[in-house]
mmCIF file as gemmi writes it, N, C-alpha and C atoms, coordinates in Angstrom:
data_model
loop_
_atom_site.group_PDB
_atom_site.id
_atom_site.type_symbol
_atom_site.label_atom_id
_atom_site.label_alt_id
_atom_site.label_comp_id
_atom_site.label_asym_id
_atom_site.label_entity_id
_atom_site.label_seq_id
_atom_site.pdbx_PDB_ins_code
_atom_site.Cartn_x
_atom_site.Cartn_y
_atom_site.Cartn_z
_atom_site.occupancy
_atom_site.B_iso_or_equiv
_atom_site.pdbx_formal_charge
_atom_site.auth_seq_id
_atom_site.auth_asym_id
_atom_site.pdbx_PDB_model_num
ATOM 1 N N . MET Axp A 1 ? -56.548 -13.328 -1.874 1 0 ? 1 A 1
ATOM 2 C CA . MET Axp A 1 ? -55.36 -14.462 -1.594 1 0 ? 1 A 1
ATOM 3 C C . MET Axp A 1 ? -56.226 -15.686 -2.272 1 0 ? 1 A 1
ATOM 4 N N . VAL Axp A 2 ? -55.707 -16.52 -3.194 1 0 ? 2 A 1
ATOM 5 C CA . VAL Axp A 2 ? -55.705 -17.466 -3.216 1 0 ? 2 A 1
ATOM 6 C C . VAL Axp A 2 ? -55.848 -18.778 -2.279 1 0 ? 2 A 1
ATOM 7 N N . ARG Axp A 3 ? -56.645 -19.401 -2.213 1 0 ? 3 A 1
ATOM 8 C CA . ARG Axp A 3 ? -56.607 -20.969 -0.778 1 0 ? 3 A 1
ATOM 9 C C . ARG Axp A 3 ? -56.245 -22.056 -1.969 1 0 ? 3 A 1
ATOM 10 N N . THR Axp A 4 ? -55.138 -22.481 -0.95 1 0 ? 4 A 1
ATOM 11 C CA . THR Axp A 4 ? -54.472 -24.088 -1.46 1 0 ? 4 A 1
ATOM 12 C C . THR Axp A 4 ? -55.56 -25.233 -1.782 1 0 ? 4 A 1
ATOM 13 N N . PRO Axp A 5 ? -55.656 -25.816 -2.798 1 0 ? 5 A 1
ATOM 14 C CA . PRO Axp A 5 ? -56.933 -26.53 -2.807 1 0 ? 5 A 1
ATOM 15 C C . PRO Axp A 5 ? -56.649 -27.877 -1.667 1 0 ? 5 A 1
ATOM 16 N N . LEU Axp A 6 ? -57.716 -28.348 -1.019 1 0 ? 6 A 1
ATOM 17 C CA . LEU Axp A 6 ? -57.348 -29.596 0.304 1 0 ? 6 A 1
ATOM 18 C C . LEU Axp A 6 ? -57.367 -30.857 -0.644 1 0 ? 6 A 1
ATOM 19 N N . THR Axp A 7 ? -55.98 -31.92 0.299 1 0 ? 7 A 1
ATOM 20 C CA . THR Axp A 7 ? -55.855 -33.08 0.507 1 0 ? 7 A 1
ATOM 21 C C . THR Axp A 7 ? -57.224 -33.774 0.67 1 0 ? 7 A 1
ATOM 22 N N . PRO Axp A 8 ? -56.648 -35.124 -0.769 1 0 ? 8 A 1
ATOM 23 C CA . PRO Axp A 8 ? -57.799 -36.037 0.545 1 0 ? 8 A 1
ATOM 24 C C . PRO Axp A 8 ? -57.865 -35.916 1.592 1 0 ? 8 A 1
ATOM 25 N N . GLU Axp A 9 ? -56.211 -36.145 2.423 1 0 ? 9 A 1
ATOM 26 C CA . GLU Axp A 9 ? -56.343 -36.2 3.649 1 0 ? 9 A 1
ATOM 27 C C . GLU Axp A 9 ? -57.308 -35.595 4.554 1 0 ? 9 A 1
ATOM 28 N N . GLU Axp A 10 ? -56.927 -34.082 3.906 1 0 ? 10 A 1
ATOM 29 C CA . GLU Axp A 10 ? -57.653 -32.745 4.926 1 0 ? 10 A 1
ATOM 30 C C . GLU Axp A 10 ? -59.12 -32.679 5.002 1 0 ? 10 A 1
ATOM 31 N N . ARG Axp A 11 ? -59.504 -33.501 3.534 1 0 ? 11 A 1
ATOM 32 C CA . ARG Axp A 11 ? -61.164 -33.873 3.344 1 0 ? 11 A 1
ATOM 33 C C . ARG Axp A 11 ? -61.595 -34.524 4.045 1 0 ? 11 A 1
ATOM 34 N N . GLU Axp A 12 ? -61.33 -35.625 4.094 1 0 ? 12 A 1
ATOM 35 C CA . GLU Axp A 12 ? -61.174 -37.042 5.269 1 0 ? 12 A 1
ATOM 36 C C . GLU Axp A 12 ? -61.669 -36.632 6.732 1 0 ? 12 A 1
ATOM 37 N N . ARG Axp A 13 ? -60.478 -35.58 7.137 1 0 ? 13 A 1
ATOM 38 C CA . ARG Axp A 13 ? -60.548 -35.195 8.471 1 0 ? 13 A 1
ATOM 39 C C . ARG Axp A 13 ? -61.302 -34.478 8.671 1 0 ? 13 A 1
ATOM 40 N N . GLY Axp A 14 ? -61.957 -33.557 7.68 1 0 ? 14 A 1
ATOM 41 C CA . GLY Axp A 14 ? -63.013 -32.794 7.828 1 0 ? 14 A 1
ATOM 42 C C . GLY Axp A 14 ? -64.274 -33.368 8.046 1 0 ? 14 A 1
ATOM 43 N N . GLU Axp A 15 ? -64.37 -34.398 7.229 1 0 ? 15 A 1
ATOM 44 C CA . GLU Axp A 15 ? -65.718 -35.233 7.987 1 0 ? 15 A 1
ATOM 45 C C . GLU Axp A 15 ? -66.13 -36.234 8.966 1 0 ? 15 A 1
ATOM 46 N N . ARG Axp A 16 ? -64.788 -36.66 9.372 1 0 ? 16 A 1
ATOM 47 C CA . ARG Axp A 16 ? -64.626 -37.422 10.435 1 0 ? 16 A 1
ATOM 48 C C . ARG Axp A 16 ? -64.675 -36.245 11.867 1 0 ? 16 A 1
ATOM 49 N N . LEU Axp A 17 ? -63.657 -34.679 11.445 1 0 ? 17 A 1
ATOM 50 C CA . LEU Axp A 17 ? -64.789 -34.057 12.498 1 0 ? 17 A 1
ATOM 51 C C . LEU Axp A 17 ? -66.476 -33.443 12.509 1 0 ? 17 A 1
ATOM 52 N N . GLY Axp A 18 ? -67.112 -33.884 11.588 1 0 ? 18 A 1
ATOM 53 C CA . GLY Axp A 18 ? -68.099 -33.166 11.28 1 0 ? 18 A 1
ATOM 54 C C . GLY Axp A 18 ? -68.964 -34.697 11.964 1 0 ? 18 A 1
ATOM 55 N N . ALA Axp A 19 ? -68.553 -35.776 11.502 1 0 ? 19 A 1
ATOM 56 C CA . ALA Axp A 19 ? -69.166 -36.465 12.02 1 0 ? 19 A 1
ATOM 57 C C . ALA Axp A 19 ? -69.383 -36.901 13.47 1 0 ? 19 A 1
ATOM 58 N N . LEU Axp A 20 ? -68.305 -36.406 14.406 1 0 ? 20 A 1
ATOM 59 C CA . LEU Axp A 20 ? -67.874 -36.565 15.95 1 0 ? 20 A 1
ATOM 60 C C . LEU Axp A 20 ? -68.637 -35.756 16.466 1 0 ? 20 A 1
ATOM 61 N N . LEU Axp A 21 ? -68.352 -34.442 15.95 1 0 ? 21 A 1
ATOM 62 C CA . LEU Axp A 21 ? -69.728 -33.473 16.135 1 0 ? 21 A 1
ATOM 63 C C . LEU Axp A 21 ? -70.929 -33.43 16.185 1 0 ? 21 A 1
ATOM 64 N N . ARG Axp A 22 ? -71.457 -34.218 14.684 1 0 ? 22 A 1
ATOM 65 C CA . ARG Axp A 22 ? -72.739 -34.718 14.96 1 0 ? 22 A 1
ATOM 66 C C . ARG Axp A 22 ? -73.507 -35.325 16.031 1 0 ? 22 A 1
ATOM 67 N N . GLU Axp A 23 ? -72.351 -36.138 16.363 1 0 ? 23 A 1
ATOM 68 C CA . GLU Axp A 23 ? -72.341 -37.489 17.278 1 0 ? 23 A 1
ATOM 69 C C . GLU Axp A 23 ? -72.588 -37.008 18.321 1 0 ? 23 A 1
ATOM 70 N N . ALA Axp A 24 ? -71.91 -35.815 19.124 1 0 ? 24 A 1
ATOM 71 C CA . ALA Axp A 24 ? -71.943 -35.376 20.054 1 0 ? 24 A 1
ATOM 72 C C . ALA Axp A 24 ? -72.908 -34.506 20.265 1 0 ? 24 A 1
ATOM 73 N N . ARG Axp A 25 ? -73.617 -33.782 19.468 1 0 ? 25 A 1
ATOM 74 C CA . ARG Axp A 25 ? -74.87 -32.834 19.18 1 0 ? 25 A 1
ATOM 75 C C . ARG Axp A 25 ? -75.804 -33.865 19.655 1 0 ? 25 A 1
ATOM 76 N N . GLY Axp A 26 ? -76.269 -34.83 19.216 1 0 ? 26 A 1
ATOM 77 C CA . GLY Axp A 26 ? -76.849 -35.759 19.658 1 0 ? 26 A 1
ATOM 78 C C . GLY Axp A 26 ? -78.605 -35.563 19.422 1 0 ? 26 A 1
ATOM 79 N N . PRO Axp A 27 ? -79.254 -35.2 20.305 1 0 ? 27 A 1
ATOM 80 C CA . PRO Axp A 27 ? -80.839 -34.581 20.019 1 0 ? 27 A 1
ATOM 81 C C . PRO Axp A 27 ? -81.246 -33.044 19.866 1 0 ? 27 A 1
ATOM 82 N N . ARG Axp A 28 ? -79.816 -32.293 20.255 1 0 ? 28 A 1
ATOM 83 C CA . ARG Axp A 28 ? -80.599 -30.765 20.513 1 0 ? 28 A 1
ATOM 84 C C . ARG Axp A 28 ? -80.267 -30.749 18.992 1 0 ? 28 A 1
ATOM 85 N N . SER Axp A 29 ? -80.733 -29.402 18.885 1 0 ? 29 A 1
ATOM 86 C CA . SER Axp A 29 ? -80.686 -28.966 17.929 1 0 ? 29 A 1
ATOM 87 C C . SER Axp A 29 ? -79.561 -27.941 17.396 1 0 ? 29 A 1
ATOM 88 N N . MET Axp A 30 ? -79.517 -28.278 15.545 1 0 ? 30 A 1
ATOM 89 C CA . MET Axp A 30 ? -77.409 -27.573 15.698 1 0 ? 30 A 1
ATOM 90 C C . MET Axp A 30 ? -78.405 -25.893 15.644 1 0 ? 30 A 1
ATOM 91 N N . VAL Axp A 31 ? -79.68 -25.6 15.658 1 0 ? 31 A 1
ATOM 92 C CA . VAL Axp A 31 ? -79.446 -23.625 16.28 1 0 ? 31 A 1
ATOM 93 C C . VAL Axp A 31 ? -79.072 -23.625 17.707 1 0 ? 31 A 1
ATOM 94 N N . GLU Axp A 32 ? -79.221 -24.698 18.588 1 0 ? 32 A 1
ATOM 95 C CA . GLU Axp A 32 ? -78.869 -24.78 19.791 1 0 ? 32 A 1
ATOM 96 C C . GLU Axp A 32 ? -77.79 -24.531 20.146 1 0 ? 32 A 1
ATOM 97 N N . VAL Axp A 33 ? -76.88 -25.792 19.553 1 0 ? 33 A 1
ATOM 98 C CA . VAL Axp A 33 ? -75.636 -25.684 19.739 1 0 ? 33 A 1
ATOM 99 C C . VAL Axp A 33 ? -74.73 -24.562 19.144 1 0 ? 33 A 1
ATOM 100 N N . ALA Axp A 34 ? -75.28 -24.362 18.151 1 0 ? 34 A 1
ATOM 101 C CA . ALA Axp A 34 ? -74.563 -23.352 17.483 1 0 ? 34 A 1
ATOM 102 C C . ALA Axp A 34 ? -74.472 -21.86 18.474 1 0 ? 34 A 1
ATOM 103 N N . ALA Axp A 35 ? -75.702 -21.752 18.684 1 0 ? 35 A 1
ATOM 104 C CA . ALA Axp A 35 ? -76.066 -20.264 19.414 1 0 ? 35 A 1
ATOM 105 C C . ALA Axp A 35 ? -74.702 -20.285 20.475 1 0 ? 35 A 1
ATOM 106 N N . ALA Axp A 36 ? -75.101 -21.803 21.524 1 0 ? 36 A 1
ATOM 107 C CA . ALA Axp A 36 ? -74.195 -21.844 22.757 1 0 ? 36 A 1
ATOM 108 C C . ALA Axp A 36 ? -72.685 -21.383 22.401 1 0 ? 36 A 1
ATOM 109 N N . ALA Axp A 37 ? -72.502 -21.968 21.2 1 0 ? 37 A 1
ATOM 110 C CA . ALA Axp A 37 ? -71.51 -21.752 21.081 1 0 ? 37 A 1
ATOM 111 C C . ALA Axp A 37 ? -70.791 -20.538 20.043 1 0 ? 37 A 1
ATOM 112 N N . GLY Axp A 38 ? -71.48 -19.639 20.427 1 0 ? 38 A 1
ATOM 113 C CA . GLY Axp A 38 ? -71.859 -18.446 19.26 1 0 ? 38 A 1
ATOM 114 C C . GLY Axp A 38 ? -71.33 -18.664 17.981 1 0 ? 38 A 1
ATOM 115 N N . LEU Axp A 39 ? -71.722 -19.258 17.393 1 0 ? 39 A 1
ATOM 116 C CA . LEU Axp A 39 ? -71.658 -19.307 15.553 1 0 ? 39 A 1
ATOM 117 C C . LEU Axp A 39 ? -72.982 -19.501 15.223 1 0 ? 39 A 1
ATOM 118 N N . SER Axp A 40 ? -73.222 -19.35 13.75 1 0 ? 40 A 1
ATOM 119 C CA . SER Axp A 40 ? -73.897 -19.277 13.09 1 0 ? 40 A 1
ATOM 120 C C . SER Axp A 40 ? -74.438 -21.004 12.929 1 0 ? 40 A 1
ATOM 121 N N . ALA Axp A 41 ? -75.521 -20.986 12.351 1 0 ? 41 A 1
ATOM 122 C CA . ALA Axp A 41 ? -76.321 -22.248 12.452 1 0 ? 41 A 1
ATOM 123 C C . ALA Axp A 41 ? -75.787 -22.814 10.774 1 0 ? 41 A 1
ATOM 124 N N . GLU Axp A 42 ? -75.34 -22.291 9.711 1 0 ? 42 A 1
ATOM 125 C CA . GLU Axp A 42 ? -74.753 -22.258 9.121 1 0 ? 42 A 1
ATOM 126 C C . GLU Axp A 42 ? -73.676 -22.726 8.814 1 0 ? 42 A 1
ATOM 127 N N . THR Axp A 43 ? -72.636 -21.752 10.144 1 0 ? 43 A 1
ATOM 128 C CA . THR Axp A 43 ? -71.307 -22.598 9.866 1 0 ? 43 A 1
ATOM 129 C C . THR Axp A 43 ? -71.538 -24.133 10.309 1 0 ? 43 A 1
ATOM 130 N N . LEU Axp A 44 ? -72.024 -23.933 11.321 1 0 ? 44 A 1
ATOM 131 C CA . LEU Axp A 44 ? -72.181 -25.336 11.783 1 0 ? 44 A 1
ATOM 132 C C . LEU Axp A 44 ? -72.605 -26.321 10.914 1 0 ? 44 A 1
ATOM 133 N N . ARG Axp A 45 ? -73.329 -25.841 10.147 1 0 ? 45 A 1
ATOM 134 C CA . ARG Axp A 45 ? -74.187 -26.959 9.467 1 0 ? 45 A 1
ATOM 135 C C . ARG Axp A 45 ? -72.835 -27.395 8.566 1 0 ? 45 A 1
ATOM 136 N N . LYS Axp A 46 ? -72.236 -26.58 7.894 1 0 ? 46 A 1
ATOM 137 C CA . LYS Axp A 46 ? -70.746 -26.489 6.772 1 0 ? 46 A 1
ATOM 138 C C . LYS Axp A 46 ? -70.1 -27.553 7.198 1 0 ? 46 A 1
ATOM 139 N N . ILE Axp A 47 ? -69.462 -27.462 8.382 1 0 ? 47 A 1
ATOM 140 C CA . ILE Axp A 47 ? -68.775 -28.124 9.274 1 0 ? 47 A 1
ATOM 141 C C . ILE Axp A 47 ? -69.202 -30.365 9.292 1 0 ? 47 A 1
ATOM 142 N N . GLU Axp A 48 ? -70.155 -29.621 10.266 1 0 ? 48 A 1
ATOM 143 C CA . GLU Axp A 48 ? -70.604 -31.216 10.001 1 0 ? 48 A 1
ATOM 144 C C . GLU Axp A 48 ? -70.737 -31.125 9.011 1 0 ? 48 A 1
ATOM 145 N N . THR Axp A 49 ? -71.644 -31.295 7.824 1 0 ? 49 A 1
ATOM 146 C CA . THR Axp A 49 ? -71.402 -31.693 6.582 1 0 ? 49 A 1
ATOM 147 C C . THR Axp A 49 ? -70.229 -32.227 5.711 1 0 ? 49 A 1
ATOM 148 N N . GLY Axp A 50 ? -68.829 -31.129 6.177 1 0 ? 50 A 1
ATOM 149 C CA . GLY Axp A 50 ? -67.665 -31.628 5.472 1 0 ? 50 A 1
ATOM 150 C C . GLY Axp A 50 ? -67.215 -30.519 4.377 1 0 ? 50 A 1
ATOM 151 N N . ARG Axp A 51 ? -68.629 -29.468 4.224 1 0 ? 51 A 1
ATOM 152 C CA . ARG Axp A 51 ? -68.289 -28.215 3.516 1 0 ? 51 A 1
ATOM 153 C C . ARG Axp A 51 ? -67.364 -27.409 3.827 1 0 ? 51 A 1
ATOM 154 N N . ALA Axp A 52 ? -66.949 -27.439 5.063 1 0 ? 52 A 1
ATOM 155 C CA . ALA Axp A 52 ? -66.139 -26.538 6.041 1 0 ? 52 A 1
ATOM 156 C C . ALA Axp A 52 ? -65.065 -27.626 6.412 1 0 ? 52 A 1
ATOM 157 N N . PRO Axp A 53 ? -64.065 -28.091 6.094 1 0 ? 53 A 1
ATOM 158 C CA . PRO Axp A 53 ? -63.085 -29.268 6.324 1 0 ? 53 A 1
ATOM 159 C C . PRO Axp A 53 ? -62.189 -28.675 7.673 1 0 ? 53 A 1
ATOM 160 N N . THR Axp A 54 ? -61.768 -27.126 7.032 1 0 ? 54 A 1
ATOM 161 C CA . THR Axp A 54 ? -60.599 -26.755 8.262 1 0 ? 54 A 1
ATOM 162 C C . THR Axp A 54 ? -61.121 -26.089 8.668 1 0 ? 54 A 1
ATOM 163 N N . PRO Axp A 55 ? -62.099 -26.041 9.898 1 0 ? 55 A 1
ATOM 164 C CA . PRO Axp A 55 ? -62.542 -24.432 10.6 1 0 ? 55 A 1
ATOM 165 C C . PRO Axp A 55 ? -61.376 -23.958 11.451 1 0 ? 55 A 1
ATOM 166 N N . ALA Axp A 56 ? -61.532 -22.665 11.775 1 0 ? 56 A 1
ATOM 167 C CA . ALA Axp A 56 ? -60.242 -22.291 13.124 1 0 ? 56 A 1
ATOM 168 C C . ALA Axp A 56 ? -60.636 -23.286 14.132 1 0 ? 56 A 1
ATOM 169 N N . PHE Axp A 57 ? -60.012 -22.579 14.875 1 0 ? 57 A 1
ATOM 170 C CA . PHE Axp A 57 ? -58.971 -23.179 16.084 1 0 ? 57 A 1
ATOM 171 C C . PHE Axp A 57 ? -60.32 -22.825 16.991 1 0 ? 57 A 1
ATOM 172 N N . PHE Axp A 58 ? -60.412 -21.801 17.233 1 0 ? 58 A 1
ATOM 173 C CA . PHE Axp A 58 ? -60.955 -21.178 18.181 1 0 ? 58 A 1
ATOM 174 C C . PHE Axp A 58 ? -62.957 -21.681 17.804 1 0 ? 58 A 1
ATOM 175 N N . THR Axp A 59 ? -63.13 -22.152 16.813 1 0 ? 59 A 1
ATOM 176 C CA . THR Axp A 59 ? -64.692 -22.542 16.068 1 0 ? 59 A 1
ATOM 177 C C . THR Axp A 59 ? -65.212 -23.743 16.612 1 0 ? 59 A 1
ATOM 178 N N . VAL Axp A 60 ? -63.939 -24.523 16.506 1 0 ? 60 A 1
ATOM 179 C CA . VAL Axp A 60 ? -63.241 -26.589 16.846 1 0 ? 60 A 1
ATOM 180 C C . VAL Axp A 60 ? -63.558 -25.524 18.51 1 0 ? 60 A 1
ATOM 181 N N . ALA Axp A 61 ? -62.784 -25.216 19.296 1 0 ? 61 A 1
ATOM 182 C CA . ALA Axp A 61 ? -62.907 -24.783 20.668 1 0 ? 61 A 1
ATOM 183 C C . ALA Axp A 61 ? -64.063 -24.929 21.243 1 0 ? 61 A 1
ATOM 184 N N . ALA Axp A 62 ? -64.351 -23.617 20.51 1 0 ? 62 A 1
ATOM 185 C CA . ALA Axp A 62 ? -66.004 -23.086 21.505 1 0 ? 62 A 1
ATOM 186 C C . ALA Axp A 62 ? -67.247 -24.442 21.153 1 0 ? 62 A 1
ATOM 187 N N . LEU Axp A 63 ? -66.791 -25.438 19.797 1 0 ? 63 A 1
ATOM 188 C CA . LEU Axp A 63 ? -68.101 -25.79 19.696 1 0 ? 63 A 1
ATOM 189 C C . LEU Axp A 63 ? -67.655 -27.324 20.776 1 0 ? 63 A 1
ATOM 190 N N . ALA Axp A 64 ? -65.997 -27.693 20.825 1 0 ? 64 A 1
ATOM 191 C CA . ALA Axp A 64 ? -65.944 -28.457 21.942 1 0 ? 64 A 1
ATOM 192 C C . ALA Axp A 64 ? -65.899 -28.148 22.798 1 0 ? 64 A 1
ATOM 193 N N . ALA Axp A 65 ? -66.012 -26.975 23.712 1 0 ? 65 A 1
ATOM 194 C CA . ALA Axp A 65 ? -66.747 -26.612 25.111 1 0 ? 65 A 1
ATOM 195 C C . ALA Axp A 65 ? -68.081 -26.723 24.97 1 0 ? 65 A 1
ATOM 196 N N . THR Axp A 66 ? -68.903 -26.267 24.179 1 0 ? 66 A 1
ATOM 197 C CA . THR Axp A 66 ? -70.331 -26.161 23.997 1 0 ? 66 A 1
ATOM 198 C C . THR Axp A 66 ? -70.769 -27.741 24.378 1 0 ? 66 A 1
ATOM 199 N N . LEU Axp A 67 ? -70.324 -28.913 23.726 1 0 ? 67 A 1
ATOM 200 C CA . LEU Axp A 67 ? -70.292 -30.199 23.46 1 0 ? 67 A 1
ATOM 201 C C . LEU Axp A 67 ? -69.737 -31.457 24.222 1 0 ? 67 A 1
ATOM 202 N N . GLY Axp A 68 ? -68.876 -30.696 25.695 1 0 ? 68 A 1
ATOM 203 C CA . GLY Axp A 68 ? -68.189 -31.481 26.514 1 0 ? 68 A 1
ATOM 204 C C . GLY Axp A 68 ? -67.201 -32.501 25.858 1 0 ? 68 A 1
ATOM 205 N N . LEU Axp A 69 ? -66.656 -31.941 25.125 1 0 ? 69 A 1
ATOM 206 C CA . LEU Axp A 69 ? -65.552 -32.743 24.206 1 0 ? 69 A 1
ATOM 207 C C . LEU Axp A 69 ? -64.244 -32.388 24.315 1 0 ? 69 A 1
ATOM 208 N N . SER Axp A 70 ? -63.341 -33.022 24.82 1 0 ? 70 A 1
ATOM 209 C CA . SER Axp A 70 ? -62.089 -33.046 24.956 1 0 ? 70 A 1
ATOM 210 C C . SER Axp A 70 ? -61.849 -32.325 23.657 1 0 ? 70 A 1
ATOM 211 N N . MET Axp A 71 ? -60.491 -31.174 24.009 1 0 ? 71 A 1
ATOM 212 C CA . MET Axp A 71 ? -59.731 -31.368 22.519 1 0 ? 71 A 1
ATOM 213 C C . MET Axp A 71 ? -58.624 -32.186 21.91 1 0 ? 71 A 1
ATOM 214 N N . ASP Axp A 72 ? -58.159 -32.641 22.871 1 0 ? 72 A 1
ATOM 215 C CA . ASP Axp A 72 ? -57.3 -33.754 22.917 1 0 ? 72 A 1
ATOM 216 C C . ASP Axp A 72 ? -57.696 -34.94 21.89 1 0 ? 72 A 1
ATOM 217 N N . ASP Axp A 73 ? -59.129 -35.002 22.803 1 0 ? 73 A 1
ATOM 218 C CA . ASP Axp A 73 ? -59.914 -36.315 22.53 1 0 ? 73 A 1
ATOM 219 C C . ASP Axp A 73 ? -60.084 -36.375 20.819 1 0 ? 73 A 1
ATOM 220 N N . LEU Axp A 74 ? -60.406 -35.049 20.601 1 0 ? 74 A 1
ATOM 221 C CA . LEU Axp A 74 ? -61.208 -34.193 19.176 1 0 ? 74 A 1
ATOM 222 C C . LEU Axp A 74 ? -59.928 -34.803 18.313 1 0 ? 74 A 1
ATOM 223 N N . LEU Axp A 75 ? -58.749 -33.875 18.113 1 0 ? 75 A 1
ATOM 224 C CA . LEU Axp A 75 ? -57.97 -34.041 17.85 1 0 ? 75 A 1
ATOM 225 C C . LEU Axp A 75 ? -57.304 -35.683 17.406 1 0 ? 75 A 1
ATOM 226 N N . ARG Axp A 76 ? -57.536 -36.588 18.38 1 0 ? 76 A 1
ATOM 227 C CA . ARG Axp A 76 ? -56.935 -37.784 17.967 1 0 ? 76 A 1
ATOM 228 C C . ARG Axp A 76 ? -57.924 -38.761 17.663 1 0 ? 76 A 1
ATOM 229 N N . ARG Axp A 77 ? -59.186 -38.15 17.643 1 0 ? 77 A 1
ATOM 230 C CA . ARG Axp A 77 ? -60.257 -38.906 16.496 1 0 ? 77 A 1
ATOM 231 C C . ARG Axp A 77 ? -59.7 -38.687 15.307 1 0 ? 77 A 1
ATOM 232 N N . CYS Axp A 78 ? -60.072 -37.357 15.148 1 0 ? 78 A 1
ATOM 233 C CA . CYS Axp A 78 ? -59.94 -36.391 14.042 1 0 ? 78 A 1
ATOM 234 C C . CYS Axp A 78 ? -58.554 -37.125 13.401 1 0 ? 78 A 1
ATOM 235 N N . ALA Axp A 79 ? -57.971 -37.076 13.536 1 0 ? 79 A 1
ATOM 236 C CA . ALA Axp A 79 ? -56.338 -37.293 12.912 1 0 ? 79 A 1
ATOM 237 C C . ALA Axp A 79 ? -56.416 -38.513 12.644 1 0 ? 79 A 1
ATOM 238 N N . ALA Axp A 80 ? -57.158 -39.86 12.986 1 0 ? 80 A 1
ATOM 239 C CA . ALA Axp A 80 ? -56.769 -41.01 12.478 1 0 ? 80 A 1
ATOM 240 C C . ALA Axp A 80 ? -56.892 -40.539 11.121 1 0 ? 80 A 1
ATOM 241 N N . THR Axp A 81 ? -55.705 -42.028 10.749 1 0 ? 81 A 1
ATOM 242 C CA . THR Axp A 81 ? -55.372 -42.662 9.362 1 0 ? 81 A 1
ATOM 243 C C . THR Axp A 81 ? -56.132 -43.38 8.825 1 0 ? 81 A 1
ATOM 244 N N . ALA Axp A 82 ? -56.516 -43.91 7.535 1 0 ? 82 A 1
ATOM 245 C CA . ALA Axp A 82 ? -57.076 -44.833 7.032 1 0 ? 82 A 1
ATOM 246 C C . ALA Axp A 82 ? -55.985 -46.144 7.099 1 0 ? 82 A 1
ATOM 247 N N . ALA Axp A 83 ? -56.341 -47.154 6.891 1 0 ? 83 A 1
ATOM 248 C CA . ALA Axp A 83 ? -55.558 -48.384 6.969 1 0 ? 83 A 1
ATOM 249 C C . ALA Axp A 83 ? -54.055 -47.799 5.941 1 0 ? 83 A 1
ATOM 250 N N . ALA Axp A 84 ? -53.209 -48.089 6.198 1 0 ? 84 A 1
ATOM 251 C CA . ALA Axp A 84 ? -51.595 -48.097 5.223 1 0 ? 84 A 1
ATOM 252 C C . ALA Axp A 84 ? -51.971 -48.716 3.979 1 0 ? 84 A 1
ATOM 253 N N . PRO Axp A 85 ? -51.616 -48.561 2.916 1 0 ? 85 A 1
ATOM 254 C CA . PRO Axp A 85 ? -52.05 -48.983 2.113 1 0 ? 85 A 1
ATOM 255 C C . PRO Axp A 85 ? -50.911 -50.43 1.758 1 0 ? 85 A 1
ATOM 256 N N . ALA Axp A 86 ? -51.544 -51.194 0.73 1 0 ? 86 A 1
ATOM 257 C CA . ALA Axp A 86 ? -50.436 -52.394 0.953 1 0 ? 86 A 1
ATOM 258 C C . ALA Axp A 86 ? -49.328 -51.954 0.16 1 0 ? 86 A 1
ATOM 259 N N . PRO Axp A 87 ? -48.234 -53.125 0.645 1 0 ? 87 A 1
ATOM 260 C CA . PRO Axp A 87 ? -46.963 -52.896 0.31 1 0 ? 87 A 1
ATOM 261 C C . PRO Axp A 87 ? -47.243 -53.083 -1.429 1 0 ? 87 A 1
ATOM 262 N N . ALA Axp A 88 ? -46.632 -52.233 -2.761 1 0 ? 88 A 1
ATOM 263 C CA . ALA Axp A 88 ? -46.207 -52.498 -3.801 1 0 ? 88 A 1
ATOM 264 C C . ALA Axp A 88 ? -45.883 -54.295 -3.949 1 0 ? 88 A 1
ATOM 265 N N . PRO Axp A 89 ? -45.651 -55.195 -4.795 1 0 ? 89 A 1
ATOM 266 C CA . PRO Axp A 89 ? -45.201 -56.242 -5.311 1 0 ? 89 A 1
ATOM 267 C C . PRO Axp A 89 ? -44.005 -56.162 -5.548 1 0 ? 89 A 1
ATOM 268 N N . SER Axp A 90 ? -42.991 -57.143 -5.224 1 0 ? 90 A 1
ATOM 269 C CA . SER Axp A 90 ? -41.297 -57.525 -5.799 1 0 ? 90 A 1
ATOM 270 C C . SER Axp A 90 ? -41.657 -57.352 -7.121 1 0 ? 90 A 1
């Protein structure tokens, strides 16, 4: 099965998710957080660096629970869009 290439917006959303998770992890090690969420450290590393910009829902839910994050807050913060482009001159 061939996967459809990600759009730039999907990549940006994945980068925002990674940054939010990295920030929430704080001083805890990647190995510690990944193990608590039932993931491999490599999976968490890929998500945090944006190399896995569209992780499975249950992966994100497990990380959110481990890090004490609300799924609603994650969605709101990750779905935030960049400023709209300026209208074309008439």
